[in-house]
C-alpha positions in Angstrom: 14.7 13.8 -14.6 12.6 10.8 -15.3 13.5 11.2 -19.0 17.2 11.5 -18.2 16.9 8.3 -16.1 15.4 6.5 -19.1 11.8 6.6 -18.1 10.0 3.9 -16.0 12.3 1.2 -17.6 15.3 3.2 -16.5 14.0 3.3 -12.9 13.7 -0.5 -12.9 17.1 -0.8 -14.4 18.7 1.3 -11.7 16.8 -0.7 -9.0 17.9 -4.0 -10.5 21.5 -2.9 -10.8 21.5 -1.7 -7.2 20.0 -4.8 -5.6 22.2 -7.1 -7.6 25.0 -5.5 -5.7 23.2 -5.7 -2.3 22.7 -9.4 -2.9 26.5 -9.8 -2.9 27.2 -7.5 0.1 27.6 -8.9 3.6 26.8 -5.6 5.3 23.4 -5.0 3.6 22.2 -8.5 2.6 21.2 -9.4 6.2 18.6 -6.6 6.1 16.7 -8.6 3.5 16.0 -12.1 4.8 13.8 -13.1 1.9 14.6 -15.7 -0.7 15.1 -13.1 -3.4 15.3 -9.3 -3.9 12.4 -9.2 -6.3 10.1 -7.3 -3.9 12.8 -4.9 -2.8 13.6 -4.2 -6.5 10.0 -3.7 -7.4 9.3 -1.3 -4.5 12.4 0.8 -5.0 11.6 1.1 -8.7 8.0 2.0 -7.9 9.3 4.7 -5.4 11.5 6.3 -8.1 8.6 6.3 -10.7 6.2 7.8 -8.1 8.8 10.3 -6.9 9.5 11.4 -10.5 5.8 11.5 -11.6 5.9 8.6 -13.9 3.2 6.2 -15.0 0.9 5.5 -12.1 0.3 1.9 -13.2 4.0 1.3 -12.6 4.0 2.6 -9.0 1.6 -0.1 -7.6 4.4 -1.9 -5.8 4.8 1.1 -3.6 3.8 -0.1 -0.1 4.6 3.0 2.0 3.8 6.7 1.7 6.4 7.7 4.2 10.1 7.0 3.5 10.9 7.2 7.3 8.1 4.8 8.1 9.2 2.3 5.3 12.6 2.2 6.9 11.5 2.2 10.5 11.8 -1.6 10.9 15.5 -1.4 10.1 18.3 -0.5 12.5 20.6 1.3 10.0 24.1 2.0 11.1 26.3 4.8 9.7 28.5 2.1 8.2 25.6 0.5 6.4 24.4 3.8 5.1 27.9 4.4 3.7 27.9 1.0 2.0 24.4 1.7 0.7 25.6 5.0 -0.9 28.7 3.3 -2.3 26.6 0.6 -4.0 24.1 3.1 -5.3 26.9 5.2 -6.7 28.1 2.1 -8.6 24.6 1.4 -9.9 24.1 5.0 -11.0 27.3 4.9 -13.0 26.4 1.6 -14.5 23.1 2.8 -16.0 23.7 6.5 -16.7 26.2 8.2 -18.9 25.5 11.9 -18.1 27.9 13.1 -15.4 25.4 15.8 -14.5 22.6 13.3 -13.9 24.9 11.0 -12.1 25.9 13.8 -9.7 22.4 15.0 -9.2 21.1 11.6 -8.3 24.1 10.8 -6.0 23.4 14.1 -4.1 19.7 13.3 -3.8 20.4 9.8 -2.3 23.0 11.4 0.0 20.3 13.7 1.3 17.5 11.1 1.4 19.7 8.6 3.3 20.7 11.3 5.8 17.0 12.1 6.3 16.1 8.5 6.9 18.7 7.9 9.6 18.1 11.3 11.3 21.3 13.0 10.1 21.7 16.6 8.8 20.7 16.9 5.2 22.8 18.2 2.4 21.2 20.9 0.3 20.0 19.5 -3.1 21.2 21.7 -6.0 19.3 20.2 -8.9 16.0 22.3 -9.0 13.6 19.5 -10.0 14.9 17.0 -7.4 14.9 19.7 -4.8 11.3 20.5 -5.3 10.3 16.8 -5.5 12.2 16.1 -2.3 10.2 18.8 -0.5 7.0 17.1 -1.7 8.2 13.8 -0.4 9.0 15.3 3.0 5.5 16.8 3.0 4.1 13.3 2.4 6.1 12.0 5.3 4.8 14.8 7.4 1.2 13.9 6.6 1.8 10.4 7.9 3.4 11.8 11.1 0.4 14.1 11.6 -2.0 11.2 11.2 -0.1 9.1 13.7 0.1 12.0 16.2 -3.6 12.8 15.8 -3.1 16.2 14.1 -5.9 15.5 11.7 -6.6 19.1 10.6 -3.0 19.6 9.6 -2.9 16.3 7.7 -6.1 17.1 5.8 -4.8 20.5 4.8 -1.4 19.2 3.6 -3.0 16.3 1.7 -4.6 18.8 -0.7 -1.2 19.4 -2.2 -1.4 16.0 -3.8 -4.8 16.3 -5.6 -2.9 16.4 -8.9 -1.3 13.0 -8.0 -4.4 10.8 -7.7 -2.5 7.6 -7.1 -0.7 9.1 -4.1 -3.8 10.8 -3.0 -5.7 7.5 -2.8 -2.8 6.3 -0.6 -3.3 9.3 1.7 -7.1 8.7 1.8 -6.6 5.1 2.6 -4.2 5.9 5.5 -6.9 8.4 6.8 -9.5 5.7 6.8 -7.1 3.3 8.5 -7.1 5.7 11.5 -10.8 5.2 11.9 -11.5 8.7 13.1 -14.8 10.4 12.2 -13.4 13.7 11.0 -10.9 11.9 8.7 -13.6 9.6 7.3 -15.8 12.7 6.6 -12.9 14.3 4.7 -12.4 11.2 2.6 -16.2 11.1 1.8 -16.1 14.7 0.8 -13.2 14.1 -1.6 -15.0 11.1 -3.1 -18.1 13.2 -3.6 -16.1 16.1 -5.2 -14.1 14.0 -7.6 -15.9 11.1 -9.2 -12.7 10.0 -11.0 -10.8 9.3 -7.8 -12.5 5.9 -7.7 -10.6 4.8 -10.8 -7.1 5.3 -9.2 -5.2 2.8 -7.1 -2.4 2.8 -4.6 -0.4 -0.4 -3.9 -2.7 -2.2 -6.3 -5.9 -1.4 -4.5 -8.7 0.9 -5.3 -10.6 3.0 -2.8 -13.4 0.5 -2.6 -10.9 -2.1 -1.3 -9.5 0.3 1.3 -12.9 1.6 2.4 -14.2 -1.9 2.8 -11.1 -3.1 4.6 -11.2 -0.2 7.0 -15.0 -0.6 7.4 -15.7 3.0 6.3 -19.4 2.4 5.4 -20.3 5.9 4.2 -17.4 5.9 1.7 -18.3 2.3 0.6 -21.9 3.4 0.0 -20.9 6.5 -1.9 -18.5 4.6 -4.2 -21.2 2.0 -4.9 -23.7 4.8 -5.7 -21.1 6.2 -8.0 -21.1 3.1 -10.1 -18.1 1.2 -8.7 -18.4 -2.5 -9.4 -18.4 -4.3 -6.0 -16.4 -7.2 -7.7 -13.6 -4.9 -8.8 -10.4 -6.8 -8.4 -7.2 -5.5 -6.8 -3.8 -6.5 -8.0 -3.9 -9.6 -5.8 -7.1 -10.8 -7.6 -9.3 -10.0 -4.6 -12.6 -8.2 -4.4 -13.6 -5.6 -1.8 -15.7 -8.3 0.0 -12.5 -10.3 0.6 -10.7 -7.3 2.0 -13.5 -6.6 4.5 -12.8 -9.1 7.3 -10.1 -8.1 9.8 -8.7 -8.8 13.2 -10.3 -5.5 14.3 -13.8 -6.8 13.7 -16.9 -4.8 14.7 -20.5 -4.5 13.8 -19.5 -2.1 11.0 -17.9 -5.1 9.3 -21.2 -6.7 8.9 -22.7 -3.5 7.5 -20.0 -3.2 4.9 -20.5 -6.9 3.9 -24.3 -6.3 3.6 -23.8 -3.1 1.5 -21.4 -4.9 -0.9 -23.7 -7.9 -1.3 -26.8 -5.7 -1.9 -24.8 -4.0 -4.6 -24.2 -7.4 -6.3 -20.9 -8.6 -4.9 -20.2 -12.3 -5.6 -20.3 -13.8 -2.2 -18.1 -16.9 -3.0 -15.7 -15.2 -5.3 -12.3 -17.0 -5.0 -9.2 -15.2 -6.0 -5.6 -14.7 -5.3 -2.8 -17.2 -5.2 -4.7 -19.7 -3.1 -8.2 -19.0 -4.5 -9.7 -18.2 -1.2 -13.1 -16.7 -0.6 -14.1 -13.9 1.7 -15.3 -16.5 4.2 -11.9 -18.0 4.2 -10.5 -14.6 5.1 -13.1 -14.1 7.9 -12.1 -17.5 9.3 -8.4 -16.6 9.1 -8.9 -13.4 11.0 -11.5 -14.7 13.4 -14.0 -12.1 12.3 -17.2 -13.4 13.6 -19.2 -10.4 12.4 -18.0 -10.9 8.8 -18.5 -14.6 9.0 -22.1 -14.3 10.1 -22.9 -11.6 7.5 -21.4 -13.7 4.8 -23.3 -16.9 5.8 -26.5 -14.8 5.9 -25.7 -13.7 2.3 -25.3 -17.3 1.2 -21.6 -17.9 1.5 -20.6 -21.6 1.3 -18.9 -22.8 4.5 -17.6 -25.9 2.6 -15.9 -23.9 -0.2 -12.4 -25.1 -0.8 -9.3 -23.0 -1.7 -6.5 -24.2 -3.9 -5.0 -26.1 -1.0 -8.3 -27.9 -0.5 -9.0 -26.1 2.8 -12.5 -25.0 3.8 -13.2 -21.9 5.9 -13.5 -24.2 8.9 -10.1 -25.6 8.3 -8.7 -22.0 8.1 -10.3 -21.1 11.3 -8.9 -24.1 13.1 -5.4 -23.7 11.7 -5.5 -20.0 12.6 -6.7 -20.9 16.1 -9.9 -18.8 15.7 -12.1 -20.9 18.0 -15.3 -18.8 17.9 -15.5 -18.7 14.1 -14.5 -22.4 13.9 -17.3 -23.4 16.3 -19.8 -21.1 14.5 -19.0 -22.5 11.0 -19.1 -26.1 12.4 -22.5 -25.5 13.8 -24.1 -24.6 10.4 
């Protein structure tokens, strides 16, 4: 099916054709308040490539594992769904010549859209799309299990995606986000079993970024022991150290910072659009544990980002009084 669609380029072409129509439609355009449809186009293309087992490097704009969760912020009416399907049908006919492929994709989107809004699904006839749709629903179910605390079921189902390492990294990241010991142990076991998993990314981030961001110290330590460079950059140009501070700060945050620094992380690495450091990020989130650990490791409290702001400036503008007072006292 990926080949019939024209490969990864064809997925992007379909997404572009579709959102060019959405941009002119008064029923659907209000659902996308941004200045452009670039992000929506990139994510939809990434979904199609991921769904059809395309090039993993072209799926990194995929933000969500679950289709239902990705659409949960929208209140989609039956009329809007009907319009969506009509525009998708136009886009499909604009990029594909094969009537069989056109029909197969239209039926798939009819089923997928029904699933998203909680309507009865139409049976998918095309064998490949039918099988892939079942896999996608399993992925959605894994997320549902994690949210509901059915960890054993989520762990068992996740093993179906071992052959799709990019997706599997996304699942492991979601497990660490939950912060539950059993899930973290499962992630650690998978990392120890498969040394190559460290080389795969989901949404532009590697496991070292997710493990650091969710303060999963045992996984961070195992990845570092396995040779992961602590200064590995994600697609945003940030290191794991930058991803460590958060609004859910704890003493584990400091331990992760210390582990990364001991492994050679560059404390004042500045990256991303505004060239901010990890200390800027700690200030932004008000993460006093991370701020103290970074200062202890030699972070510069007067470092300036692209806008000329210091970490103290970021703490003040973000109304993080404790961190602002701490940094000002140094």
